[in-house]
PyMOL Python script that loads the backbone (N, CA, C, O; Angstrom):
from pymol import cmd

cmd.read_pdbstr("""\
ATOM      1  N   MET A   1     -67.062   6.175  13.708  1.00  0.00           N
ATOM      2  CA  MET A   1     -66.574   4.933  13.155  1.00  0.00           C
ATOM      3  C   MET A   1     -67.105   3.772  13.991  1.00  0.00           C
ATOM      4  O   MET A   1     -66.726   3.616  15.152  1.00  0.00           O
ATOM      5  N   PRO A   2     -67.961   2.977  13.418  1.00  0.00           N
ATOM      6  CA  PRO A   2     -68.519   1.858  14.185  1.00  0.00           C
ATOM      7  C   PRO A   2     -67.525   0.717  14.348  1.00  0.00           C
ATOM      8  O   PRO A   2     -66.717   0.443  13.461  1.00  0.00           O
ATOM      9  N   ILE A   3     -67.601   0.062  15.491  1.00  0.00           N
ATOM     10  CA  ILE A   3     -66.818  -1.131  15.758  1.00  0.00           C
ATOM     11  C   ILE A   3     -67.762  -2.319  15.649  1.00  0.00           C
ATOM     12  O   ILE A   3     -68.795  -2.358  16.318  1.00  0.00           O
ATOM     13  N   TYR A   4     -67.414  -3.280  14.814  1.00  0.00           N
ATOM     14  CA  TYR A   4     -68.235  -4.474  14.630  1.00  0.00           C
ATOM     15  C   TYR A   4     -67.542  -5.688  15.231  1.00  0.00           C
ATOM     16  O   TYR A   4     -66.315  -5.793  15.213  1.00  0.00           O
ATOM     17  N   GLU A   5     -68.341  -6.596  15.759  1.00  0.00           N
ATOM     18  CA  GLU A   5     -67.828  -7.849  16.301  1.00  0.00           C
ATOM     19  C   GLU A   5     -68.103  -8.949  15.289  1.00  0.00           C
ATOM     20  O   GLU A   5     -69.182  -9.011  14.699  1.00  0.00           O
ATOM     21  N   TYR A   6     -67.110  -9.820  15.093  1.00  0.00           N
ATOM     22  CA  TYR A   6     -67.212 -10.903  14.119  1.00  0.00           C
ATOM     23  C   TYR A   6     -66.829 -12.225  14.760  1.00  0.00           C
ATOM     24  O   TYR A   6     -66.134 -12.259  15.775  1.00  0.00           O
ATOM     25  N   VAL A   7     -67.294 -13.322  14.151  1.00  0.00           N
ATOM     26  CA  VAL A   7     -66.807 -14.653  14.468  1.00  0.00           C
ATOM     27  C   VAL A   7     -66.410 -15.295  13.140  1.00  0.00           C
ATOM     28  O   VAL A   7     -67.168 -15.258  12.171  1.00  0.00           O
ATOM     29  N   CYS A   8     -65.203 -15.890  13.105  1.00  0.00           N
ATOM     30  CA  CYS A   8     -64.698 -16.514  11.887  1.00  0.00           C
ATOM     31  C   CYS A   8     -65.472 -17.800  11.617  1.00  0.00           C
ATOM     32  O   CYS A   8     -65.655 -18.618  12.518  1.00  0.00           O
ATOM     33  N   ASP A   9     -65.921 -17.977  10.387  1.00  0.00           N
ATOM     34  CA  ASP A   9     -66.666 -19.179  10.005  1.00  0.00           C
ATOM     35  C   ASP A   9     -65.762 -20.404   9.906  1.00  0.00           C
ATOM     36  O   ASP A   9     -66.249 -21.533   9.968  1.00  0.00           O
ATOM     37  N   ASP A  10     -64.459 -20.198   9.753  1.00  0.00           N
ATOM     38  CA  ASP A  10     -63.532 -21.326   9.600  1.00  0.00           C
ATOM     39  C   ASP A  10     -62.937 -21.804  10.926  1.00  0.00           C
ATOM     40  O   ASP A  10     -62.864 -23.010  11.161  1.00  0.00           O
ATOM     41  N   CYS A  11     -62.509 -20.877  11.800  1.00  0.00           N
ATOM     42  CA  CYS A  11     -61.825 -21.297  13.033  1.00  0.00           C
ATOM     43  C   CYS A  11     -62.533 -20.867  14.319  1.00  0.00           C
ATOM     44  O   CYS A  11     -62.042 -21.154  15.411  1.00  0.00           O
ATOM     45  N   ASP A  12     -63.676 -20.186  14.214  1.00  0.00           N
ATOM     46  CA  ASP A  12     -64.483 -19.721  15.358  1.00  0.00           C
ATOM     47  C   ASP A  12     -63.808 -18.652  16.215  1.00  0.00           C
ATOM     48  O   ASP A  12     -64.238 -18.419  17.345  1.00  0.00           O
ATOM     49  N   GLU A  13     -62.783 -18.008  15.718  1.00  0.00           N
ATOM     50  CA  GLU A  13     -62.133 -16.902  16.432  1.00  0.00           C
ATOM     51  C   GLU A  13     -63.098 -15.718  16.496  1.00  0.00           C
ATOM     52  O   GLU A  13     -63.761 -15.406  15.507  1.00  0.00           O
ATOM     53  N   ARG A  14     -63.179 -15.064  17.647  1.00  0.00           N
ATOM     54  CA  ARG A  14     -64.009 -13.860  17.806  1.00  0.00           C
ATOM     55  C   ARG A  14     -63.082 -12.652  17.809  1.00  0.00           C
ATOM     56  O   ARG A  14     -62.032 -12.670  18.452  1.00  0.00           O
ATOM     57  N   TYR A  15     -63.477 -11.595  17.084  1.00  0.00           N
ATOM     58  CA  TYR A  15     -62.643 -10.405  16.997  1.00  0.00           C
ATOM     59  C   TYR A  15     -63.488  -9.196  16.646  1.00  0.00           C
ATOM     60  O   TYR A  15     -64.633  -9.336  16.217  1.00  0.00           O
ATOM     61  N   GLU A  16     -62.926  -8.011  16.829  1.00  0.00           N
ATOM     62  CA  GLU A  16     -63.596  -6.745  16.537  1.00  0.00           C
ATOM     63  C   GLU A  16     -62.810  -5.988  15.474  1.00  0.00           C
ATOM     64  O   GLU A  16     -61.591  -6.124  15.375  1.00  0.00           O
ATOM     65  N   ARG A  17     -63.509  -5.202  14.691  1.00  0.00           N
ATOM     66  CA  ARG A  17     -62.866  -4.359  13.677  1.00  0.00           C
ATOM     67  C   ARG A  17     -63.605  -3.027  13.586  1.00  0.00           C
ATOM     68  O   ARG A  17     -64.829  -2.970  13.695  1.00  0.00           O
ATOM     69  N   ILE A  18     -62.837  -1.962  13.385  1.00  0.00           N
ATOM     70  CA  ILE A  18     -63.415  -0.665  13.063  1.00  0.00           C
ATOM     71  C   ILE A  18     -63.651  -0.660  11.567  1.00  0.00           C
ATOM     72  O   ILE A  18     -62.740  -0.952  10.793  1.00  0.00           O
ATOM     73  N   VAL A  19     -64.862  -0.333  11.154  1.00  0.00           N
ATOM     74  CA  VAL A  19     -65.216  -0.355   9.738  1.00  0.00           C
ATOM     75  C   VAL A  19     -65.441   1.072   9.266  1.00  0.00           C
ATOM     76  O   VAL A  19     -66.377   1.744   9.698  1.00  0.00           O
ATOM     77  N   MET A  20     -64.571   1.521   8.378  1.00  0.00           N
ATOM     78  CA  MET A  20     -64.644   2.882   7.859  1.00  0.00           C
ATOM     79  C   MET A  20     -65.741   3.041   6.806  1.00  0.00           C
ATOM     80  O   MET A  20     -66.404   4.077   6.742  1.00  0.00           O
ATOM     81  N   ASN A  21     -65.926   2.010   5.985  1.00  0.00           N
ATOM     82  CA  ASN A  21     -66.954   2.052   4.946  1.00  0.00           C
ATOM     83  C   ASN A  21     -67.326   0.620   4.569  1.00  0.00           C
ATOM     84  O   ASN A  21     -66.723  -0.328   5.073  1.00  0.00           O
ATOM     85  N   GLY A  22     -68.288   0.459   3.711  1.00  0.00           N
ATOM     86  CA  GLY A  22     -68.751  -0.866   3.308  1.00  0.00           C
ATOM     87  C   GLY A  22     -67.756  -1.646   2.467  1.00  0.00           C
ATOM     88  O   GLY A  22     -67.960  -2.836   2.229  1.00  0.00           O
ATOM     89  N   GLU A  23     -66.691  -1.013   2.014  1.00  0.00           N
ATOM     90  CA  GLU A  23     -65.702  -1.672   1.171  1.00  0.00           C
ATOM     91  C   GLU A  23     -64.515  -2.248   1.964  1.00  0.00           C
ATOM     92  O   GLU A  23     -63.612  -2.850   1.383  1.00  0.00           O
ATOM     93  N   THR A  24     -64.523  -2.060   3.285  1.00  0.00           N
ATOM     94  CA  THR A  24     -63.436  -2.565   4.116  1.00  0.00           C
ATOM     95  C   THR A  24     -63.429  -4.086   4.100  1.00  0.00           C
ATOM     96  O   THR A  24     -64.451  -4.715   4.373  1.00  0.00           O
ATOM     97  N   LYS A  25     -62.281  -4.683   3.782  1.00  0.00           N
ATOM     98  CA  LYS A  25     -62.165  -6.141   3.761  1.00  0.00           C
ATOM     99  C   LYS A  25     -61.813  -6.616   5.163  1.00  0.00           C
ATOM    100  O   LYS A  25     -60.845  -6.152   5.766  1.00  0.00           O
ATOM    101  N   ILE A  26     -62.608  -7.542   5.669  1.00  0.00           N
ATOM    102  CA  ILE A  26     -62.420  -8.075   7.013  1.00  0.00           C
ATOM    103  C   ILE A  26     -61.825  -9.472   6.909  1.00  0.00           C
ATOM    104  O   ILE A  26     -62.367 -10.334   6.217  1.00  0.00           O
ATOM    105  N   THR A  27     -60.714  -9.692   7.596  1.00  0.00           N
ATOM    106  CA  THR A  27     -60.102 -11.021   7.629  1.00  0.00           C
ATOM    107  C   THR A  27     -59.834 -11.408   9.080  1.00  0.00           C
ATOM    108  O   THR A  27     -59.605 -10.553   9.934  1.00  0.00           O
ATOM    109  N   CYS A  28     -59.868 -12.691   9.336  1.00  0.00           N
ATOM    110  CA  CYS A  28     -59.630 -13.230  10.666  1.00  0.00           C
ATOM    111  C   CYS A  28     -58.172 -13.033  11.071  1.00  0.00           C
ATOM    112  O   CYS A  28     -57.276 -13.322  10.278  1.00  0.00           O
ATOM    113  N   PRO A  29     -57.913 -12.548  12.284  1.00  0.00           N
ATOM    114  CA  PRO A  29     -56.527 -12.357  12.719  1.00  0.00           C
ATOM    115  C   PRO A  29     -55.801 -13.681  13.003  1.00  0.00           C
ATOM    116  O   PRO A  29     -54.571 -13.715  13.035  1.00  0.00           O
ATOM    117  N   LYS A  30     -56.546 -14.754  13.205  1.00  0.00           N
ATOM    118  CA  LYS A  30     -55.936 -16.040  13.532  1.00  0.00           C
ATOM    119  C   LYS A  30     -55.600 -16.854  12.285  1.00  0.00           C
ATOM    120  O   LYS A  30     -54.490 -17.371  12.156  1.00  0.00           O
ATOM    121  N   CYS A  31     -56.578 -16.968  11.353  1.00  0.00           N
ATOM    122  CA  CYS A  31     -56.367 -17.834  10.185  1.00  0.00           C
ATOM    123  C   CYS A  31     -56.403 -17.089   8.848  1.00  0.00           C
ATOM    124  O   CYS A  31     -56.210 -17.705   7.800  1.00  0.00           O
ATOM    125  N   SER A  32     -56.644 -15.791   8.865  1.00  0.00           N
ATOM    126  CA  SER A  32     -56.702 -14.924   7.675  1.00  0.00           C
ATOM    127  C   SER A  32     -57.860 -15.230   6.732  1.00  0.00           C
ATOM    128  O   SER A  32     -57.850 -14.790   5.582  1.00  0.00           O
ATOM    129  N   SER A  33     -58.850 -15.974   7.198  1.00  0.00           N
ATOM    130  CA  SER A  33     -60.018 -16.269   6.379  1.00  0.00           C
ATOM    131  C   SER A  33     -60.867 -15.017   6.195  1.00  0.00           C
ATOM    132  O   SER A  33     -60.965 -14.188   7.101  1.00  0.00           O
ATOM    133  N   ALA A  34     -61.474 -14.882   5.032  1.00  0.00           N
ATOM    134  CA  ALA A  34     -62.382 -13.769   4.768  1.00  0.00           C
ATOM    135  C   ALA A  34     -63.834 -14.149   5.068  1.00  0.00           C
ATOM    136  O   ALA A  34     -64.737 -13.332   4.893  1.00  0.00           O
ATOM    137  N   LYS A  35     -64.059 -15.377   5.517  1.00  0.00           N
ATOM    138  CA  LYS A  35     -65.408 -15.849   5.836  1.00  0.00           C
ATOM    139  C   LYS A  35     -65.699 -15.564   7.300  1.00  0.00           C
ATOM    140  O   LYS A  35     -65.103 -16.170   8.190  1.00  0.00           O
ATOM    141  N   SER A  36     -66.618 -14.639   7.544  1.00  0.00           N
ATOM    142  CA  SER A  36     -66.969 -14.300   8.920  1.00  0.00           C
ATOM    143  C   SER A  36     -68.438 -13.936   9.014  1.00  0.00           C
ATOM    144  O   SER A  36     -69.082 -13.610   8.017  1.00  0.00           O
ATOM    145  N   THR A  37     -68.953 -13.999  10.233  1.00  0.00           N
ATOM    146  CA  THR A  37     -70.341 -13.643  10.506  1.00  0.00           C
ATOM    147  C   THR A  37     -70.327 -12.506  11.515  1.00  0.00           C
ATOM    148  O   THR A  37     -69.666 -12.588  12.549  1.00  0.00           O
ATOM    149  N   ILE A  38     -71.059 -11.449  11.206  1.00  0.00           N
ATOM    150  CA  ILE A  38     -71.136 -10.316  12.122  1.00  0.00           C
ATOM    151  C   ILE A  38     -72.021 -10.702  13.301  1.00  0.00           C
ATOM    152  O   ILE A  38     -73.038 -11.375  13.131  1.00  0.00           O
ATOM    153  N   GLN A  39     -71.623 -10.269  14.506  1.00  0.00           N
ATOM    154  CA  GLN A  39     -72.350 -10.590  15.723  1.00  0.00           C
ATOM    155  C   GLN A  39     -73.072  -9.359  16.243  1.00  0.00           C
ATOM    156  O   GLN A  39     -72.684  -8.232  15.934  1.00  0.00           O
ATOM    157  N   LEU A  40     -74.116  -9.567  17.026  1.00  0.00           N
ATOM    158  CA  LEU A  40     -74.790  -8.468  17.691  1.00  0.00           C
ATOM    159  C   LEU A  40     -73.906  -7.995  18.832  1.00  0.00           C
ATOM    160  O   LEU A  40     -73.420  -8.809  19.616  1.00  0.00           O
ATOM    161  N   SER A  41     -73.694  -6.701  18.933  1.00  0.00           N
ATOM    162  CA  SER A  41     -72.860  -6.149  19.990  1.00  0.00           C
ATOM    163  C   SER A  41     -73.681  -5.902  21.241  1.00  0.00           C
ATOM    164  O   SER A  41     -74.869  -5.587  21.165  1.00  0.00           O
ATOM    165  N   VAL A  42     -73.044  -6.045  22.387  1.00  0.00           N
ATOM    166  CA  VAL A  42     -73.663  -5.747  23.665  1.00  0.00           C
ATOM    167  C   VAL A  42     -73.106  -4.412  24.120  1.00  0.00           C
ATOM    168  O   VAL A  42     -71.900  -4.181  24.040  1.00  0.00           O
ATOM    169  N   PHE A  43     -73.966  -3.540  24.593  1.00  0.00           N
ATOM    170  CA  PHE A  43     -73.503  -2.239  25.047  1.00  0.00           C
ATOM    171  C   PHE A  43     -73.978  -2.009  26.472  1.00  0.00           C
ATOM    172  O   PHE A  43     -74.946  -2.628  26.912  1.00  0.00           O
ATOM    173  N   ALA A  44     -73.314  -1.137  27.183  1.00  0.00           N
ATOM    174  CA  ALA A  44     -73.643  -0.852  28.576  1.00  0.00           C
ATOM    175  C   ALA A  44     -74.845   0.063  28.654  1.00  0.00           C
ATOM    176  O   ALA A  44     -75.002   0.984  27.853  1.00  0.00           O
ATOM    177  N   ALA A  45     -75.699  -0.210  29.643  1.00  0.00           N
ATOM    178  CA  ALA A  45     -76.863   0.625  29.903  1.00  0.00           C
ATOM    179  C   ALA A  45     -77.109   0.622  31.407  1.00  0.00           C
ATOM    180  O   ALA A  45     -76.720  -0.325  32.091  1.00  0.00           O
ATOM    181  N   PRO A  46     -77.743   1.656  31.928  1.00  0.00           N
ATOM    182  CA  PRO A  46     -78.040   1.672  33.359  1.00  0.00           C
ATOM    183  C   PRO A  46     -78.928   0.485  33.744  1.00  0.00           C
ATOM    184  O   PRO A  46     -79.765   0.049  32.954  1.00  0.00           O
ATOM    185  N   ALA A  47     -78.744  -0.029  34.950  1.00  0.00           N
ATOM    186  CA  ALA A  47     -79.524  -1.163  35.426  1.00  0.00           C
ATOM    187  C   ALA A  47     -80.990  -0.797  35.588  1.00  0.00           C
ATOM    188  O   ALA A  47     -81.865  -1.620  35.318  1.00  0.00           O
ATOM    189  N   ASN A  48     -81.272   0.425  36.024  1.00  0.00           N
ATOM    190  CA  ASN A  48     -82.656   0.891  36.108  1.00  0.00           C
ATOM    191  C   ASN A  48     -82.684   2.373  35.799  1.00  0.00           C
ATOM    192  O   ASN A  48     -81.643   3.029  35.804  1.00  0.00           O
ATOM    193  N   GLY A  49     -83.833   2.896  35.536  1.00  0.00           N
ATOM    194  CA  GLY A  49     -83.954   4.296  35.146  1.00  0.00           C
ATOM    195  C   GLY A  49     -84.177   5.233  36.305  1.00  0.00           C
ATOM    196  O   GLY A  49     -84.512   6.397  36.084  1.00  0.00           O
ATOM    197  N   SER A  50     -84.003   4.770  37.559  1.00  0.00           N
ATOM    198  CA  SER A  50     -84.333   5.596  38.707  1.00  0.00           C
ATOM    199  C   SER A  50     -83.293   6.670  39.008  1.00  0.00           C
ATOM    200  O   SER A  50     -83.643   7.701  39.582  1.00  0.00           O
ATOM    201  N   LYS A  51     -82.038   6.470  38.645  1.00  0.00           N
ATOM    202  CA  LYS A  51     -81.003   7.475  38.912  1.00  0.00           C
ATOM    203  C   LYS A  51     -80.795   8.357  37.697  1.00  0.00           C
ATOM    204  O   LYS A  51     -80.835   7.888  36.559  1.00  0.00           O
ATOM    205  N   THR A  52     -80.576   9.609  37.944  1.00  0.00           N
ATOM    206  CA  THR A  52     -80.243  10.525  36.859  1.00  0.00           C
ATOM    207  C   THR A  52     -78.754  10.792  36.906  1.00  0.00           C
ATOM    208  O   THR A  52     -78.093  10.465  37.892  1.00  0.00           O
ATOM    209  N   SER A  53     -78.231  11.371  35.873  1.00  0.00           N
ATOM    210  CA  SER A  53     -76.796  11.642  35.847  1.00  0.00           C
ATOM    211  C   SER A  53     -76.400  12.633  36.934  1.00  0.00           C
ATOM    212  O   SER A  53     -75.290  12.544  37.457  1.00  0.00           O
ATOM    213  N   SER A  54     -77.281  13.583  37.293  1.00  0.00           N
ATOM    214  CA  SER A  54     -76.914  14.535  38.328  1.00  0.00           C
ATOM    215  C   SER A  54     -76.870  13.881  39.699  1.00  0.00           C
ATOM    216  O   SER A  54     -75.978  14.190  40.489  1.00  0.00           O
ATOM    217  N   SER A  55     -77.811  12.980  40.013  1.00  0.00           N
ATOM    218  CA  SER A  55     -77.769  12.320  41.309  1.00  0.00           C
ATOM    219  C   SER A  55     -76.600  11.347  41.372  1.00  0.00           C
ATOM    220  O   SER A  55     -76.022  11.148  42.441  1.00  0.00           O
ATOM    221  N   PHE A  56     -76.249  10.746  40.261  1.00  0.00           N
ATOM    222  CA  PHE A  56     -75.105   9.838  40.218  1.00  0.00           C
ATOM    223  C   PHE A  56     -73.813  10.602  40.482  1.00  0.00           C
ATOM    224  O   PHE A  56     -72.978  10.157  41.269  1.00  0.00           O
ATOM    225  N   SER A  57     -73.646  11.736  39.836  1.00  0.00           N
ATOM    226  CA  SER A  57     -72.397  12.475  40.002  1.00  0.00           C
ATOM    227  C   SER A  57     -72.276  13.043  41.405  1.00  0.00           C
ATOM    228  O   SER A  57     -71.166  13.137  41.930  1.00  0.00           O
ATOM    229  N   GLU A  58     -73.388  13.425  42.029  1.00  0.00           N
ATOM    230  CA  GLU A  58     -73.319  13.941  43.388  1.00  0.00           C
ATOM    231  C   GLU A  58     -72.953  12.844  44.368  1.00  0.00           C
ATOM    232  O   GLU A  58     -72.151  13.070  45.274  1.00  0.00           O
ATOM    233  N   SER A  59     -73.533  11.642  44.204  1.00  0.00           N
ATOM    234  CA  SER A  59     -73.286  10.575  45.158  1.00  0.00           C
ATOM    235  C   SER A  59     -71.925   9.936  44.968  1.00  0.00           C
ATOM    236  O   SER A  59     -71.349   9.448  45.941  1.00  0.00           O
ATOM    237  N   SER A  60     -71.389   9.919  43.766  1.00  0.00           N
ATOM    238  CA  SER A  60     -70.106   9.276  43.536  1.00  0.00           C
ATOM    239  C   SER A  60     -68.950  10.267  43.569  1.00  0.00           C
ATOM    240  O   SER A  60     -67.785   9.870  43.590  1.00  0.00           O
ATOM    241  N   GLY A  61     -69.274  11.553  43.573  1.00  0.00           N
ATOM    242  CA  GLY A  61     -68.234  12.555  43.683  1.00  0.00           C
ATOM    243  C   GLY A  61     -67.468  12.817  42.402  1.00  0.00           C
ATOM    244  O   GLY A  61     -66.293  13.179  42.464  1.00  0.00           O
ATOM    245  N   GLY A  62     -68.096  12.646  41.226  1.00  0.00           N
ATOM    246  CA  GLY A  62     -67.312  13.004  40.058  1.00  0.00           C
ATOM    247  C   GLY A  62     -67.819  12.525  38.735  1.00  0.00           C
ATOM    248  O   GLY A  62     -67.022  12.447  37.800  1.00  0.00           O
ATOM    249  N   GLY A  63     -69.067  12.198  38.572  1.00  0.00           N
ATOM    250  CA  GLY A  63     -69.583  11.888  37.243  1.00  0.00           C
ATOM    251  C   GLY A  63     -69.309  10.488  36.762  1.00  0.00           C
ATOM    252  O   GLY A  63     -69.108   9.570  37.556  1.00  0.00           O
ATOM    253  N   CYS A  64     -69.304  10.333  35.465  1.00  0.00           N
ATOM    254  CA  CYS A  64     -69.255   9.021  34.825  1.00  0.00           C
ATOM    255  C   CYS A  64     -68.000   8.235  35.121  1.00  0.00           C
ATOM    256  O   CYS A  64     -68.045   7.005  35.121  1.00  0.00           O
ATOM    257  N   CYS A  65     -66.898   8.881  35.370  1.00  0.00           N
ATOM    258  CA  CYS A  65     -65.635   8.150  35.548  1.00  0.00           C
ATOM    259  C   CYS A  65     -65.034   8.363  36.930  1.00  0.00           C
ATOM    260  O   CYS A  65     -63.859   8.068  37.147  1.00  0.00           O
ATOM    261  N   GLY A  66     -65.832   8.877  37.873  1.00  0.00           N
ATOM    262  CA  GLY A  66     -65.311   9.109  39.210  1.00  0.00           C
ATOM    263  C   GLY A  66     -64.563  10.408  39.365  1.00  0.00           C
ATOM    264  O   GLY A  66     -63.963  10.656  40.411  1.00  0.00           O
ATOM    265  N   GLY A  67     -64.587  11.244  38.343  1.00  0.00           N
ATOM    266  CA  GLY A  67     -63.975  12.562  38.415  1.00  0.00           C
ATOM    267  C   GLY A  67     -62.510  12.628  38.050  1.00  0.00           C
ATOM    268  O   GLY A  67     -61.925  13.711  38.062  1.00  0.00           O
ATOM    269  N   ALA A  68     -61.900  11.503  37.724  1.00  0.00           N
ATOM    270  CA  ALA A  68     -60.476  11.498  37.416  1.00  0.00           C
ATOM    271  C   ALA A  68     -60.131  12.310  36.174  1.00  0.00           C
ATOM    272  O   ALA A  68     -59.030  12.852  36.074  1.00  0.00           O
ATOM    273  N   CYS A  69     -61.055  12.399  35.235  1.00  0.00           N
ATOM    274  CA  CYS A  69     -60.757  13.121  34.003  1.00  0.00           C
ATOM    275  C   CYS A  69     -61.119  14.603  34.094  1.00  0.00           C
ATOM    276  O   CYS A  69     -60.790  15.376  33.194  1.00  0.00           O
ATOM    277  N   GLY A  70     -61.792  15.003  35.172  1.00  0.00           N
ATOM    278  CA  GLY A  70     -62.162  16.391  35.332  1.00  0.00           C
ATOM    279  C   GLY A  70     -63.449  16.763  34.626  1.00  0.00           C
ATOM    280  O   GLY A  70     -63.740  17.949  34.472  1.00  0.00           O
ATOM    281  N   CYS A  71     -64.239  15.770  34.186  1.00  0.00           N
ATOM    282  CA  CYS A  71     -65.488  16.070  33.500  1.00  0.00           C
ATOM    283  C   CYS A  71     -66.501  16.640  34.482  1.00  0.00           C
ATOM    284  O   CYS A  71     -66.446  16.346  35.676  1.00  0.00           O
ATOM    285  N   LYS A  72     -67.398  17.431  33.997  1.00  0.00           N
ATOM    286  CA  LYS A  72     -68.447  18.028  34.824  1.00  0.00           C
ATOM    287  C   LYS A  72     -69.779  17.679  34.198  1.00  0.00           C
ATOM    288  O   LYS A  72     -70.053  18.055  33.058  1.00  0.00           O
ATOM    289  N   ASN A  73     -70.616  16.957  34.943  1.00  0.00           N
ATOM    290  CA  ASN A  73     -71.961  16.604  34.453  1.00  0.00           C
ATOM    291  C   ASN A  73     -72.989  17.549  34.962  1.00  0.00           C
ATOM    292  O   ASN A  73     -74.171  17.401  34.650  1.00  0.00           O
TER     293      ASN A  73
END
""", "prot")
cmd.dss("prot")
cmd.show_as("cartoon", "prot")
cmd.util.cbc("prot")
cmd.orient("prot")
């Protein structure tokens, strides 16, 4: 289920919505307007490609989340 970011064309409120299908009606949570513009989403990525997941997990002692969840990389 993709999460889309929107900005309201009427009041400039920024918000996110999970969109199940193309028929989902999106309305602004602040003013209830149906006029919105979809925004480009920013996602996290490694700062450089020099570290691998195995070297990261060894140096930090527990993988992507510090080992609190018990994941094994």
